[in-house]
C-alpha positions as CSV (number, residue, x, y, z in Angstrom):
1,X,0.0,0.0,0.0
2,X,3.0,2.3,-0.3
3,X,1.4,3.9,-3.4
4,X,-1.1,5.7,-1.1
5,X,1.4,7.8,0.8
6,X,-0.7,10.4,2.5
7,X,2.1,13.0,3.6
8,X,-22.1,29.5,2.1
9,X,-23.4,25.9,3.3
10,X,-26.9,25.6,1.7
11,X,-29.9,23.7,3.0
12,X,-32.1,22.2,0.3
13,X,-35.9,22.3,0.4
14,X,-38.4,20.4,-1.6
15,X,-40.6,22.3,-4.0
16,X,-44.1,21.3,-5.0
17,X,-42.7,19.6,-8.1
18,X,-40.6,17.3,-5.9
19,X,-37.2,18.8,-6.9
20,X,-34.7,19.9,-4.4
21,X,-33.8,23.6,-4.5
22,X,-31.6,26.1,-2.7
23,X,-32.8,28.1,0.3
24,X,-30.3,30.8,-0.4
25,X,-30.2,33.1,-3.4
26,X,-26.3,33.1,-3.5
27,X,-26.0,29.4,-3.9
28,X,-26.2,27.3,-7.0
29,X,-29.6,26.6,-8.5
30,X,-30.6,23.0,-8.7
31,X,-29.8,22.9,-12.4
32,X,-26.4,24.4,-11.8
33,X,-25.6,21.8,-9.2
34,X,-26.6,19.0,-11.6
35,X,-24.3,20.6,-14.2
36,X,-21.4,20.3,-11.8
37,X,-22.5,16.7,-10.8
38,X,-22.5,15.6,-14.4
39,X,-19.2,17.2,-15.2
40,X,-17.2,16.2,-12.1
41,X,-19.3,13.7,-10.1
42,X,-16.7,10.9,-10.4
43,X,-16.8,9.8,-6.8
44,X,-19.0,6.8,-5.8
45,X,-20.9,9.1,-3.3
46,X,-21.4,12.1,-5.6
47,X,-24.9,11.2,-6.6
48,X,-25.8,10.0,-3.1
49,X,-24.8,13.4,-1.7
50,X,-28.1,14.8,-3.3
51,X,-30.0,13.0,-0.5
52,X,-32.4,14.9,1.7
53,X,-31.0,17.0,4.7
54,X,-27.6,17.6,3.0
55,X,-26.0,21.1,2.9
56,X,-23.7,22.4,0.2
57,X,-20.9,24.8,0.2
58,X,-20.9,26.3,-3.3
59,X,-18.1,28.3,-5.0
60,X,-18.9,30.0,-8.2
61,X,-16.8,28.6,-11.1
62,X,-15.4,25.8,-9.0
63,X,-18.0,23.4,-7.6
64,X,-19.4,22.3,-4.3
65,X,-18.8,20.3,-1.1
66,X,-21.6,18.3,0.3
67,X,-21.9,18.1,4.1
68,X,-24.2,17.9,7.1
69,X,-23.8,20.0,10.2
70,X,-24.6,18.7,13.7
71,X,-23.5,19.8,17.1
72,X,-21.3,22.4,15.6
73,X,-19.4,19.9,13.4
74,X,-19.4,19.9,9.6
75,X,-19.2,16.4,8.4
76,X,-18.3,16.3,4.6
77,X,-19.4,13.4,2.5
78,X,-17.2,12.1,-0.3
79,X,-14.9,14.1,-2.5
80,X,-15.7,17.7,-3.4
81,X,-17.5,17.9,-6.8
82,X,-15.2,20.1,-8.9
83,X,-12.5,20.0,-11.5
84,X,-9.2,18.8,-10.2
85,X,-7.7,22.2,-11.0
86,X,-10.3,23.9,-8.7
87,X,-9.9,21.6,-5.7
88,X,-7.3,23.8,-4.0
89,X,-9.5,27.0,-4.3
90,X,-12.6,25.2,-3.2
91,X,-11.0,23.6,-0.1
92,X,-9.4,27.0,0.9
93,X,-12.8,28.7,0.8
94,X,-14.5,25.9,2.7
95,X,-11.8,25.7,5.4
96,X,-11.9,29.4,5.9
97,X,-15.6,29.1,6.9
98,X,-15.3,25.7,8.6
99,X,-11.7,25.4,10.0
100,X,-12.3,22.1,11.9
101,X,-14.4,19.8,9.7
102,X,-14.4,16.0,9.3
103,X,-14.2,14.5,5.8
104,X,-15.6,11.0,5.4
105,X,-15.0,8.6,2.5
106,X,-12.6,10.7,0.5
107,X,-10.1,9.4,-2.0
108,X,-6.3,9.3,-1.5
109,X,-5.9,12.3,-3.7
110,X,-8.3,14.5,-1.7
111,X,-7.0,13.1,1.6
112,X,-3.4,14.0,0.6
113,X,-4.4,17.5,-0.5
114,X,-6.2,18.1,2.8
115,X,-3.2,16.9,4.8
116,X,-0.9,19.2,2.9
117,X,-3.2,22.2,3.6
118,X,-4.1,21.5,7.2
119,X,-1.8,18.9,8.7
120,X,-4.9,16.9,9.7
121,X,-4.8,13.1,10.1
122,X,-5.9,11.0,7.2
123,X,-7.0,7.6,8.6
124,X,-8.1,4.7,6.5
125,X,-11.9,4.3,7.0
126,X,-12.4,1.4,4.6
127,X,-12.0,0.6,1.0
128,X,-13.7,1.2,-2.4
129,X,-13.9,-1.5,-5.0
130,X,-14.0,-0.7,-8.8
131,X,-14.5,-3.3,-11.5
132,X,-13.3,-2.9,-15.1
133,X,-16.2,-4.3,-17.1
134,X,-14.2,-4.7,-20.2
135,X,-12.5,-7.8,-19.0
136,X,-14.7,-9.0,-16.1
137,X,-16.1,-12.5,-16.3
138,X,-17.7,-15.1,-14.0
139,X,-14.7,-17.4,-14.2
140,X,-12.2,-17.9,-11.4
141,X,-12.2,-19.9,-8.1
142,X,-13.0,-16.8,-6.0
143,X,-16.2,-16.2,-8.0
144,X,-17.6,-19.7,-7.3
145,X,-20.1,-18.2,-4.7
146,X,-21.4,-15.8,-7.5
147,X,-21.7,-18.7,-10.0
148,X,-23.6,-20.8,-7.5
149,X,-26.1,-18.0,-6.8
150,X,-26.7,-17.5,-10.5
151,X,-27.2,-21.2,-11.2
152,X,-29.5,-21.6,-8.2
153,X,-31.6,-18.7,-9.4
154,X,-31.9,-20.2,-12.9
155,X,-33.1,-23.6,-11.5
156,X,-35.8,-21.8,-9.4
157,X,-37.0,-19.8,-12.4
158,X,-36.0,-16.5,-11.1
159,X,-35.8,-13.7,-13.7
160,X,-34.3,-10.2,-13.6
161,X,-35.8,-7.2,-15.3
162,X,-35.1,-3.5,-15.4
163,X,-37.9,-1.1,-14.7
164,X,-39.3,1.3,-12.2
165,X,-40.3,0.8,-8.6
166,X,-43.8,0.4,-7.4
167,X,-45.7,-0.4,-4.1
168,X,-44.2,-3.9,-4.0
169,X,-40.7,-2.3,-3.7
170,X,-41.7,-0.3,-0.6
171,X,-43.3,-3.4,0.9
172,X,-40.2,-5.5,0.3
173,X,-38.0,-2.7,1.7
174,X,-40.0,-2.5,4.9
175,X,-39.9,-6.2,5.5
176,X,-36.2,-6.2,4.7
177,X,-35.6,-3.3,7.2
178,X,-37.3,-5.3,9.9
179,X,-34.6,-8.0,9.6
180,X,-31.8,-5.5,10.0
181,X,-29.9,-4.8,13.2
182,X,-31.3,-1.3,13.2
183,X,-34.9,-2.3,12.7
184,X,-36.5,1.0,13.7
185,X,-34.8,3.3,11.1
186,X,-33.1,3.3,7.7
187,X,-29.4,4.0,7.7
188,X,-28.6,7.2,5.7
189,X,-25.8,9.6,5.0
190,X,-23.0,7.0,4.2
191,X,-25.8,5.0,2.5
192,X,-28.4,7.1,0.7
193,X,-32.1,6.6,1.5
194,X,-34.3,4.6,-0.9
195,X,-36.5,7.6,-1.5
196,X,-34.8,10.4,-3.5
197,X,-36.3,13.4,-5.1
198,X,-33.8,13.5,-7.9
199,X,-33.7,10.2,-9.9
200,X,-32.3,11.1,-13.3
201,X,-29.8,8.5,-14.5
202,X,-30.8,6.0,-11.8
203,X,-31.1,2.4,-13.0
204,X,-33.3,-0.2,-11.2
205,X,-33.1,-4.0,-11.5
206,X,-35.7,-6.4,-10.0
207,X,-35.6,-10.1,-9.4
208,X,-38.9,-12.0,-9.6
209,X,-39.9,-15.6,-8.9
210,X,-43.2,-15.8,-10.7
211,X,-45.1,-12.7,-9.6
212,X,-43.2,-12.4,-6.3
213,X,-40.6,-9.7,-6.0
214,X,-37.7,-11.2,-4.1
215,X,-35.0,-8.5,-4.5
216,X,-33.9,-5.3,-6.2
217,X,-30.9,-3.0,-6.6
218,X,-31.0,0.7,-7.5
219,X,-27.9,1.9,-9.2
220,X,-26.7,5.5,-9.2
221,X,-24.7,7.0,-12.0
222,X,-21.1,8.0,-11.7
223,X,-20.1,10.8,-14.1
224,X,-17.1,12.2,-16.0
225,X,-17.2,15.0,-18.6
226,X,-21.0,14.8,-18.9
227,X,-21.2,11.1,-19.5
228,X,-21.9,8.1,-17.3
229,X,-18.7,6.1,-16.8
230,X,-20.0,3.8,-14.0
231,X,-22.8,2.8,-11.8
232,X,-22.8,2.1,-8.0
233,X,-25.4,-0.1,-6.3
234,X,-26.5,2.2,-3.5
235,X,-29.9,0.6,-2.5
236,X,-30.4,-3.2,-2.4
237,X,-33.1,-5.3,-0.8
238,X,-33.7,-9.0,-0.6
239,X,-36.6,-11.2,0.5
240,X,-36.2,-13.6,3.3
241,X,-37.6,-16.3,1.0
242,X,-34.4,-16.1,-1.1
243,X,-31.9,-14.4,1.2
244,X,-28.7,-16.0,-0.1
245,X,-27.4,-14.9,-3.5
246,X,-30.1,-12.5,-4.9
247,X,-27.6,-9.6,-4.6
248,X,-25.0,-11.6,-6.7
249,X,-27.7,-12.5,-9.3
250,X,-28.9,-8.9,-9.6
251,X,-25.3,-7.6,-9.8
252,X,-24.3,-10.0,-12.6
253,X,-27.4,-9.3,-14.7
254,X,-26.9,-5.5,-14.3
255,X,-23.2,-5.7,-15.1
256,X,-23.9,-7.7,-18.2
257,X,-26.3,-5.1,-19.4
258,X,-24.0,-2.2,-18.6
259,X,-21.1,-3.9,-20.4
260,X,-23.4,-4.3,-23.5
261,X,-24.0,-0.5,-23.4
262,X,-20.3,0.2,-23.3
263,X,-20.2,1.4,-19.6
264,X,-16.5,1.0,-18.7
265,X,-16.7,0.4,-14.9
266,X,-18.9,-0.4,-12.0
267,X,-18.2,0.9,-8.5
268,X,-19.2,-1.4,-5.6
269,X,-19.0,1.5,-3.1
270,X,-17.6,1.6,0.4
271,X,-16.7,-1.4,2.5
272,X,-16.6,0.4,5.9
273,X,-13.9,-0.5,8.4
274,X,-12.2,-2.9,5.9
275,X,-8.8,-1.7,6.9
276,X,-5.4,-2.6,5.4
277,X,-3.0,-4.5,7.7
278,X,-0.1,-2.0,7.6
279,X,-0.8,1.5,8.9
280,X,-0.3,4.3,6.3
281,X,1.5,7.6,6.7
282,X,-0.7,10.2,8.3
283,X,-3.0,7.9,10.1
284,X,-4.1,8.4,13.7
285,X,-3.0,5.2,15.4
286,X,-5.6,5.8,18.2
287,X,-8.5,6.1,15.7
288,X,-7.2,3.1,13.8
289,X,-7.4,1.0,17.0
290,X,-10.9,2.3,17.7
291,X,-12.0,1.3,14.2
292,X,-10.5,-2.2,14.6
293,X,-12.3,-2.5,17.9
294,X,-15.6,-1.5,16.3
295,X,-15.1,-4.1,13.6
296,X,-14.3,-6.9,16.1
297,X,-16.8,-6.1,18.8
298,X,-19.6,-4.0,17.3
299,X,-20.3,-5.9,14.1
300,X,-23.8,-6.4,15.5
301,X,-24.5,-2.7,14.8
302,X,-23.8,-3.1,11.1
303,X,-22.7,-6.0,9.1
304,X,-19.2,-4.6,8.2
305,X,-17.6,-8.1,7.7
306,X,-20.4,-9.4,5.6
307,X,-20.3,-6.4,3.2
308,X,-16.6,-6.7,2.7
309,X,-16.9,-10.5,2.0
310,X,-19.7,-10.0,-0.5
311,X,-17.8,-7.3,-2.4
312,X,-14.5,-9.2,-2.3
313,X,-16.1,-12.0,-4.3
314,X,-16.2,-9.8,-7.4
315,X,-12.4,-9.5,-7.5
316,X,-12.3,-5.8,-8.4
317,X,-9.5,-3.3,-7.8
318,X,-9.5,-2.0,-4.2
319,X,-8.5,1.5,-3.1
320,X,-8.4,2.9,0.4
321,X,-10.8,5.6,1.4
322,X,-10.1,8.0,4.2
323,X,-11.5,10.0,7.1
324,X,-9.7,13.3,7.5
325,X,-9.8,14.8,10.9
326,X,-8.0,17.3,13.1
327,X,-8.2,15.5,16.5
328,X,-6.0,12.5,17.2
329,X,-9.1,10.9,18.7
330,X,-12.0,12.5,16.9
331,X,-14.7,11.2,19.2
332,X,-17.1,14.1,18.7
333,X,-16.7,13.9,14.9
334,X,-17.4,10.2,14.7
335,X,-20.3,10.2,17.2
336,X,-21.8,13.0,15.1
337,X,-21.3,10.9,11.9
338,X,-22.9,7.8,13.5
339,X,-25.8,9.9,14.6
340,X,-26.2,11.3,11.1
341,X,-26.2,7.7,9.8
342,X,-29.0,6.7,12.2
343,X,-26.7,4.1,13.8
344,X,-27.1,5.7,17.2
């Protein structure tokens, strides 16, 4: 892992048309924000950052930073949405207004730039997985689990179709949530909610056994230079009648379709707390120990290990993702983040 050497917030409100719009005249209009998203939204969380309750720090001619503010702490989600040449200017303006923020799930490049500017810690928070669709196949020993799921589904007559959600999706989602560790609430922020006001570019794949909906995945677009270069599965649900393997089945069918369309990649998104064995330069050793403890002892709060195992079966390219923070032990920042996620 030596290659990863890390040496005017705006609330959105919902209009009668269901589109999110700025509460402040000086910020970007919604169409302007989408312009920046489609030009520079190359991070796996760029689309997700349009979820309700988010704030945005907008800088004319540069781009924006998505964040939420709680208990006096600004918690930023993903990389800033801007051209690489404007990152420095955008970060300078943001840090002037919010000198002690926490950045969650940022790339090595952004983590390095923030460390250079602030001297903050950049601690590995997990890893992102990206698959090159041009040469991805179902062959290989590590993908046996995926092949088994696909073959089992075929024997049971399960079919996958692409379409739009309906009432059955909400019913399945509710029953699925009741099986989760956090039964009373949907996890948000690091995972976007199922309901989104803005849905342009979203793809939805459904698995049926006869007339029974047994699973679905909603894919969000990842953009570069106004074209879709990837999709990320940000919402997935499965019926208890077919709990094992429906995610693999849906992913394979969607990937095959995206490959036909010439989409070059698919992002699998964050595997939280999937840490690398060797510490990296710039990490807080204290926070690293806390994260390892959380993984070992608090997996009942969220299935960290299961998520990492599932994504590892696809054999994609893994890259660390970072939390950037000022305090050596950022207890307030992380308690704030867990609260924003509905985990506590």
